[in-house]
PLY file of the C-alpha trace (Angstrom):
ply
format ascii 1.0
element vertex 428
property float x
property float y
property float z
element edge 427
property int vertex1
property int vertex2
end_header
-13.65 130.13 178.30
-11.89 126.77 178.68
-9.95 125.89 181.81
-6.36 127.17 181.86
-3.44 124.93 181.00
-1.52 124.80 184.28
2.24 124.82 183.77
5.23 124.02 186.00
8.78 124.97 185.00
11.77 122.94 186.18
14.85 125.10 185.68
15.08 128.88 185.69
18.25 129.50 183.75
18.33 131.50 180.54
15.69 129.38 178.81
13.36 128.85 181.77
13.38 132.55 182.53
12.70 133.20 178.84
9.57 131.03 178.98
8.30 133.00 181.99
8.95 136.28 180.15
7.07 135.15 177.06
4.03 134.03 179.03
4.02 137.23 181.07
4.55 139.45 178.02
2.10 137.79 175.65
-0.46 136.31 178.04
-3.50 137.75 176.29
-2.18 136.92 172.82
-1.39 133.34 173.83
-4.87 132.93 175.34
-6.52 134.08 172.13
-4.38 131.81 169.99
-4.69 128.76 172.22
-8.35 129.24 173.07
-7.54 128.94 176.78
-5.23 130.70 179.26
-1.69 129.52 179.92
-1.04 129.70 183.66
2.33 129.12 185.30
1.52 127.78 188.75
4.88 126.57 190.15
8.60 126.59 189.47
11.77 124.90 190.68
15.47 125.73 190.43
18.71 125.30 192.32
18.70 128.74 193.97
15.54 130.39 195.22
17.11 133.76 195.98
18.90 134.39 192.69
17.85 137.50 190.75
16.71 136.31 187.33
15.18 139.58 186.17
11.64 138.15 186.28
8.79 138.32 188.78
8.25 134.92 190.41
5.95 136.20 193.13
2.80 134.66 191.67
4.25 131.13 191.46
4.66 128.43 194.08
8.22 127.26 194.67
9.35 123.64 194.89
12.90 122.79 195.90
12.48 119.26 194.51
11.71 119.07 190.76
10.16 115.62 191.22
7.71 117.06 193.73
7.03 119.82 191.23
6.20 117.25 188.55
3.82 115.38 190.84
1.74 118.39 191.92
-1.99 117.85 191.52
-2.47 121.37 190.13
-0.02 120.89 187.22
-1.08 119.75 183.74
2.22 120.28 181.93
5.88 120.21 182.96
8.50 122.28 181.14
11.91 120.69 181.78
14.82 123.01 181.03
17.28 121.87 183.70
19.58 119.94 181.37
21.55 116.80 182.06
21.01 113.37 180.55
20.18 111.74 183.89
19.69 112.87 187.49
16.93 115.33 188.47
15.96 116.15 184.89
15.26 112.53 183.98
13.58 111.85 187.32
11.14 114.75 187.08
10.22 114.00 183.46
9.55 110.35 184.30
7.47 111.39 187.31
5.38 113.76 185.20
4.78 111.20 182.45
3.90 108.49 184.96
1.23 110.83 186.35
-0.16 111.47 182.87
1.15 115.03 182.70
2.38 116.51 179.46
6.10 117.28 179.13
7.86 119.85 176.98
11.67 119.67 177.13
14.75 121.19 175.53
16.96 118.35 176.77
18.51 116.71 173.70
21.08 114.69 175.66
18.38 113.09 177.82
16.18 112.26 174.83
19.09 110.94 172.78
19.68 108.34 175.50
16.20 107.78 176.97
13.80 109.13 174.34
12.37 105.76 173.31
11.44 104.73 176.85
10.02 108.16 177.60
7.95 108.20 174.41
6.49 104.80 175.26
5.70 105.95 178.80
3.98 109.07 177.49
1.75 107.07 175.16
0.88 104.60 177.92
-0.43 107.38 180.17
-1.91 109.52 177.40
0.56 112.36 177.84
2.35 114.42 175.22
6.15 114.50 175.03
7.37 117.38 172.88
10.94 118.48 172.19
11.03 121.14 169.47
13.45 123.24 171.54
15.92 120.34 171.77
16.84 120.53 168.07
18.07 123.60 166.16
16.80 126.19 168.65
14.06 128.35 167.20
13.72 126.42 163.91
10.44 124.41 163.94
12.06 121.41 162.28
10.44 118.69 164.40
7.03 120.14 163.59
7.98 120.26 159.91
8.89 116.56 159.89
5.93 115.32 161.95
3.28 117.53 160.38
4.12 119.61 157.31
6.16 116.87 155.58
4.22 113.91 156.99
3.07 112.90 153.50
6.64 112.49 152.22
9.11 109.68 152.36
12.28 111.30 153.72
15.58 110.24 152.15
17.96 112.63 153.88
18.10 115.16 156.71
21.24 117.24 157.07
22.34 120.50 158.53
24.40 122.71 160.78
23.05 122.10 164.26
25.60 123.69 166.58
25.94 127.47 166.54
29.18 127.45 168.50
31.00 125.45 165.83
29.53 127.50 163.01
30.60 130.70 164.75
34.16 129.42 165.19
34.55 128.28 161.59
33.05 131.41 160.02
35.04 133.70 162.34
38.28 131.91 161.48
37.65 132.53 157.79
36.57 136.15 158.27
39.45 137.21 160.54
42.31 134.84 159.77
42.54 133.93 163.45
43.43 130.42 164.55
41.02 127.87 165.99
42.39 128.39 169.50
42.06 132.18 169.31
38.48 132.10 168.08
37.51 129.45 170.63
38.66 131.76 173.43
36.56 134.57 171.95
33.54 132.27 171.75
33.98 131.37 175.40
34.25 135.04 176.37
31.02 135.79 174.46
29.18 132.91 176.11
28.85 130.89 172.89
31.14 128.15 174.22
31.44 126.64 177.69
34.63 126.66 179.75
34.89 122.98 178.74
33.79 123.17 175.09
34.20 119.46 174.33
30.49 118.69 173.94
30.13 121.47 171.36
33.38 121.40 169.36
33.62 117.62 169.64
30.33 117.25 167.78
28.49 115.52 170.65
25.83 118.19 171.16
24.99 118.26 167.45
25.02 114.44 167.28
22.37 114.30 170.02
20.18 116.51 167.83
20.88 114.51 164.68
19.81 111.26 166.35
16.46 112.82 167.28
15.89 114.11 163.75
16.84 110.75 162.24
14.33 108.92 164.44
11.62 111.41 163.49
12.43 111.40 159.78
12.78 107.64 159.30
10.37 106.27 161.91
13.03 104.44 163.90
14.12 104.36 167.51
16.62 106.96 168.62
20.08 105.50 168.05
22.64 108.00 169.28
25.23 105.22 169.53
24.92 104.72 165.75
26.10 108.26 164.95
29.67 108.57 163.69
31.07 111.65 165.44
34.05 113.84 164.59
34.54 117.37 165.89
36.24 120.45 164.48
39.33 120.45 166.71
41.71 119.46 163.88
40.47 122.06 161.40
43.18 124.62 160.72
43.07 128.05 159.17
44.94 126.58 156.21
42.16 124.01 155.68
39.62 126.85 155.58
41.75 128.79 153.07
42.31 125.70 150.93
38.57 124.99 150.86
37.80 128.60 149.92
40.28 128.42 147.03
38.30 125.47 145.66
34.88 127.11 146.14
33.90 125.45 149.41
33.21 126.26 153.06
33.91 123.93 155.97
30.94 123.20 158.21
30.29 120.79 161.06
27.58 118.95 159.16
25.13 116.37 160.45
23.76 113.96 157.88
21.20 111.19 158.32
20.26 109.43 155.13
18.53 106.27 153.99
20.86 104.03 152.01
20.07 100.72 150.33
21.53 98.77 153.26
20.34 100.94 156.14
20.54 104.37 157.70
23.76 106.37 157.73
24.19 108.89 160.56
27.30 111.05 160.83
28.33 114.31 162.41
31.62 115.55 160.98
33.35 118.52 159.35
32.53 118.59 155.64
33.13 120.79 152.65
29.98 122.29 151.14
29.72 124.57 148.08
30.18 128.24 149.02
27.15 129.26 146.95
24.82 126.73 148.64
22.48 127.71 151.49
24.67 125.81 153.94
27.77 127.51 152.56
26.17 130.91 153.12
25.24 130.21 156.75
27.11 132.55 159.09
27.63 133.02 162.83
25.63 131.13 165.45
22.71 130.34 163.14
21.52 126.80 162.41
20.16 125.31 159.20
18.43 122.02 158.41
17.88 120.67 154.88
15.31 117.93 154.25
14.93 115.83 151.09
11.41 114.41 150.58
10.25 112.25 147.71
7.26 114.41 146.72
8.26 117.87 147.90
11.94 117.73 146.94
14.37 119.72 149.04
13.29 122.20 151.72
15.56 124.44 153.80
14.99 125.77 157.33
17.20 128.46 158.87
17.19 130.37 162.14
18.92 131.05 165.46
20.06 127.82 167.05
20.21 128.78 170.71
19.61 131.53 173.23
16.80 132.69 175.46
14.35 133.96 172.85
14.67 131.26 170.16
14.59 128.35 172.60
11.73 129.78 174.65
9.85 130.40 171.40
10.19 126.72 170.47
8.97 125.67 173.92
5.94 127.94 173.66
5.14 126.46 170.25
4.91 123.00 171.83
2.90 124.32 174.76
0.45 125.99 172.41
-0.15 122.76 170.48
-0.90 120.92 173.71
-3.19 123.72 174.89
-5.12 123.36 171.62
-5.47 119.62 172.15
-2.96 118.50 169.53
-1.43 115.40 171.08
0.72 113.38 168.66
3.44 110.75 169.25
6.79 112.25 170.20
8.55 111.00 167.05
5.56 111.28 164.73
4.60 107.59 164.97
3.51 105.40 167.90
6.64 104.69 169.90
6.08 100.96 170.30
5.98 100.63 166.52
9.37 102.26 166.02
12.03 99.75 164.99
15.71 99.72 165.77
17.46 101.19 162.73
19.66 99.08 160.51
22.93 100.96 160.27
24.38 101.28 156.81
27.57 99.25 156.78
29.11 100.78 153.67
27.82 104.34 153.90
27.64 106.50 150.81
30.44 107.36 148.40
31.82 110.89 148.27
34.78 112.92 147.13
37.24 113.84 149.88
39.61 116.67 150.70
42.86 115.18 152.04
45.65 117.13 153.72
49.06 115.59 154.37
52.24 116.78 156.02
55.12 114.93 154.36
58.89 114.95 154.46
60.15 116.70 151.33
62.17 113.83 149.88
62.39 112.14 146.45
59.82 109.39 145.92
57.46 110.45 148.74
54.68 111.63 146.46
54.98 108.51 144.32
54.58 106.27 147.39
51.48 108.18 148.49
49.88 107.98 145.04
50.70 104.28 144.81
48.98 103.54 148.12
45.86 105.47 147.14
45.77 103.68 143.79
46.14 100.27 145.42
42.92 100.97 147.32
41.12 102.25 144.22
41.10 105.83 145.48
41.31 108.02 142.39
42.94 111.46 142.54
40.94 114.32 141.02
43.35 117.17 141.73
46.44 117.85 143.78
48.11 120.96 145.14
51.43 121.25 146.92
51.67 124.40 149.00
54.83 126.28 149.91
57.30 124.27 151.97
60.40 124.98 153.99
62.67 122.44 152.31
61.96 119.83 154.98
58.17 119.50 155.19
55.83 119.55 152.19
52.13 120.31 152.86
50.04 118.48 150.26
46.31 118.69 149.47
44.55 116.07 147.36
40.91 115.99 146.26
39.69 112.52 145.35
36.95 111.36 143.05
33.93 109.78 144.79
35.05 106.80 146.84
33.78 104.61 149.69
35.17 105.64 153.08
36.45 102.22 154.15
39.16 101.78 151.49
40.11 105.45 151.92
40.63 104.91 155.64
42.78 101.87 154.92
44.90 103.89 152.49
45.27 106.76 154.97
46.39 104.36 157.70
49.13 103.03 155.42
50.22 106.54 154.46
50.31 107.61 158.09
52.66 104.69 158.83
55.20 105.89 156.25
58.41 107.30 157.67
57.83 110.35 155.44
54.49 111.15 157.12
54.89 113.84 159.79
51.29 113.95 161.06
48.02 112.07 160.83
46.29 112.96 157.54
43.13 115.06 157.64
40.21 113.75 155.55
37.11 115.89 155.05
34.11 114.68 153.07
32.85 116.91 150.25
29.07 116.74 150.64
26.80 116.85 147.63
23.73 119.04 148.13
0 1
1 2
2 3
3 4
4 5
5 6
6 7
7 8
8 9
9 10
10 11
11 12
12 13
13 14
14 15
15 16
16 17
17 18
18 19
19 20
20 21
21 22
22 23
23 24
24 25
25 26
26 27
27 28
28 29
29 30
30 31
31 32
32 33
33 34
34 35
35 36
36 37
37 38
38 39
39 40
40 41
41 42
42 43
43 44
44 45
45 46
46 47
47 48
48 49
49 50
50 51
51 52
52 53
53 54
54 55
55 56
56 57
57 58
58 59
59 60
60 61
61 62
62 63
63 64
64 65
65 66
66 67
67 68
68 69
69 70
70 71
71 72
72 73
73 74
74 75
75 76
76 77
77 78
78 79
79 80
80 81
81 82
82 83
83 84
84 85
85 86
86 87
87 88
88 89
89 90
90 91
91 92
92 93
93 94
94 95
95 96
96 97
97 98
98 99
99 100
100 101
101 102
102 103
103 104
104 105
105 106
106 107
107 108
108 109
109 110
110 111
111 112
112 113
113 114
114 115
115 116
116 117
117 118
118 119
119 120
120 121
121 122
122 123
123 124
124 125
125 126
126 127
127 128
128 129
129 130
130 131
131 132
132 133
133 134
134 135
135 136
136 137
137 138
138 139
139 140
140 141
141 142
142 143
143 144
144 145
145 146
146 147
147 148
148 149
149 150
150 151
151 152
152 153
153 154
154 155
155 156
156 157
157 158
158 159
159 160
160 161
161 162
162 163
163 164
164 165
165 166
166 167
167 168
168 169
169 170
170 171
171 172
172 173
173 174
174 175
175 176
176 177
177 178
178 179
179 180
180 181
181 182
182 183
183 184
184 185
185 186
186 187
187 188
188 189
189 190
190 191
191 192
192 193
193 194
194 195
195 196
196 197
197 198
198 199
199 200
200 201
201 202
202 203
203 204
204 205
205 206
206 207
207 208
208 209
209 210
210 211
211 212
212 213
213 214
214 215
215 216
216 217
217 218
218 219
219 220
220 221
221 222
222 223
223 224
224 225
225 226
226 227
227 228
228 229
229 230
230 231
231 232
232 233
233 234
234 235
235 236
236 237
237 238
238 239
239 240
240 241
241 242
242 243
243 244
244 245
245 246
246 247
247 248
248 249
249 250
250 251
251 252
252 253
253 254
254 255
255 256
256 257
257 258
258 259
259 260
260 261
261 262
262 263
263 264
264 265
265 266
266 267
267 268
268 269
269 270
270 271
271 272
272 273
273 274
274 275
275 276
276 277
277 278
278 279
279 280
280 281
281 282
282 283
283 284
284 285
285 286
286 287
287 288
288 289
289 290
290 291
291 292
292 293
293 294
294 295
295 296
296 297
297 298
298 299
299 300
300 301
301 302
302 303
303 304
304 305
305 306
306 307
307 308
308 309
309 310
310 311
311 312
312 313
313 314
314 315
315 316
316 317
317 318
318 319
319 320
320 321
321 322
322 323
323 324
324 325
325 326
326 327
327 328
328 329
329 330
330 331
331 332
332 333
333 334
334 335
335 336
336 337
337 338
338 339
339 340
340 341
341 342
342 343
343 344
344 345
345 346
346 347
347 348
348 349
349 350
350 351
351 352
352 353
353 354
354 355
355 356
356 357
357 358
358 359
359 360
360 361
361 362
362 363
363 364
364 365
365 366
366 367
367 368
368 369
369 370
370 371
371 372
372 373
373 374
374 375
375 376
376 377
377 378
378 379
379 380
380 381
381 382
382 383
383 384
384 385
385 386
386 387
387 388
388 389
389 390
390 391
391 392
392 393
393 394
394 395
395 396
396 397
397 398
398 399
399 400
400 401
401 402
402 403
403 404
404 405
405 406
406 407
407 408
408 409
409 410
410 411
411 412
412 413
413 414
414 415
415 416
416 417
417 418
418 419
419 420
420 421
421 422
422 423
423 424
424 425
425 426
426 427
């Protein structure tokens, strides 16, 4: 039998412990499938004495993850510490410099340093794999780099943050407010004490930038992603959308336009009957449009011990079998900096206004929209208290720039009581 693949694990939180459990539970099965044993030889974490519910007795312990990465008896480093810089970055760079393979779930680190790390890996002949960094247990990176490699990709989109999807679907199901459901998500462990990275769209934007680079053969460009979170979504918005046959999702979209690549992470309306509209709870979904295959849909759990560990083991198994491919599906030095689409793509929009209930207000609003060539498709004025008039408008397809200009003018009106909410209606 071939020599074992010797593995070190940096980080023994939920995911790291999950990797240990999978290897210990399915050792014989993994050996048969890989054609060689998988052997964990050493681990590292912040606390040596913490009870993690796993047996670490057979592994060497390293307090320093960089020392762990440099060990002569390690072939592959699993990095599940987290953090865009600091020890996580240092140990990955040390492993790659030594020609050791790296499997990581660290989307923030790769979103910022992925290009340099991919180049370093190819220079030393190492593999850099990150299936677990995007959409949890869904093998979407493998789909793009292998299964769909014969297709030109025009668009990748999806729900990539389970916390946000849980909050939005729970609000609709229970009638609870955003704040109430957020507290429940924190109590259940779906959201952190500081949920900004999740609900602000940053976590999902990290993932989108990695998918865009893989789909379009460009360098990772996290700074090119337009980001808007779900903090301003109200229960009324969710009810209004449902009345029109839509669901609100935090949707990531990367698409190839005539003038460049458009990358955005923002709340959007999607048809209720669509796969994305049917997605519930903490699940993720990614939709890919290819020129020969058409549209394919991938759904599964987006986080947690089992799904993330499963994705890590998938990468480990490929390396054990000798499948070493560039991190983003093409040689890193050949990846070009993406041209960002300056105009974006046209779409219809859901607009919500809070206006003073006074004669002439609606006429002023319609006049401003018309002056910027924003055409109104339908309008609904909800119940008001005699002072404030909530108003919802759905536009015909329009570019975003003139719409933003119109909204800025409307917001400056004395009759405007709050900043307007504008949600894109995504075509699927």
